[in-house]
C-alpha positions in Angstrom: 0.0 -0.3 -0.1 1.4 3.7 -1.2 1.8 6.5 1.7 -0.6 8.0 -1.3 -3.5 5.7 -0.7 -3.0 5.7 3.5 -3.4 9.2 2.9 -6.6 9.3 0.8 -7.8 6.9 3.4 -7.7 9.1 5.9 -8.7 12.2 4.3 -11.7 11.0 3.0 -12.8 10.0 6.7 -11.4 13.8 7.8 -12.1 15.9 5.0 -12.1 18.9 7.1 -8.1 17.8 8.3 -4.8 18.7 6.2 -3.3 15.0 6.1 0.7 14.3 5.3 2.1 10.5 5.5 5.4 9.4 5.0 5.8 5.4 4.8 8.9 2.6 4.8 7.9 -0.8 4.0 4.9 -1.1 5.8 5.0 1.5 8.2 3.3 4.6 8.4 3.3 8.0 9.6 0.6 9.9 9.8 0.1 13.5 10.2 -3.3 15.0 11.0 -4.2 18.9 11.5 -7.8 20.2 11.8 -9.5 22.3 13.8 -11.8 19.2 14.9 -8.8 18.0 17.2 -9.6 21.1 19.7 -10.5 20.2 22.7 -10.1 15.7 22.4 -7.2 13.6 24.1 -4.3 12.2 22.4 -6.8 9.2 22.3 -9.7 10.3 20.4 -7.2 12.4 17.8 -5.5 8.7 17.1 -8.8 6.6 17.4 -10.4 8.9 14.5 -7.7 8.2 12.6 -7.1 4.1 13.5 -11.3 4.1 12.3 -10.5 5.2 8.9 -7.8 2.9 8.2 -9.6 -0.1 10.3 -9.5 -2.3 7.5 -6.1 -1.9 6.3 -4.9 -2.7 9.6 -6.9 -5.6 10.2 -5.9 -7.3 7.0 -2.1 -6.2 7.2 -1.9 -3.7 4.7 -0.9 -1.8 7.9 1.7 -3.0 9.7 2.6 -0.1 12.2 0.8 3.5 12.8 2.2 5.9 14.1 -0.1 9.2 14.7 0.6 12.9 15.0 -2.5 15.2 15.1 -2.4 18.9 15.5 -4.9 21.3 16.0 -3.3 24.4 13.1 -1.9 26.2 16.7 -0.9 23.0 17.9 1.2 22.6 14.7 2.0 26.6 14.2 3.9 26.4 17.0 5.3 23.1 16.6 6.5 24.9 13.7 8.6 27.7 15.5 
């Protein structure tokens, strides 16, 4: 599975977020930025993204997934 395919699945589930996906083999890093994450716990943020990729995680298309989800303000602060 290619990174762009993973990004498309997450974008379909979270159309109001900016999504970037990096991959190495079947290990993926998903970075999501959106207002919808305001006030959410890290676990809730991850659950949203895991939900979009549940089938691929179940069938082994995605072996490992790292999720980083931010509000636009949190993302801007990280960019320094």
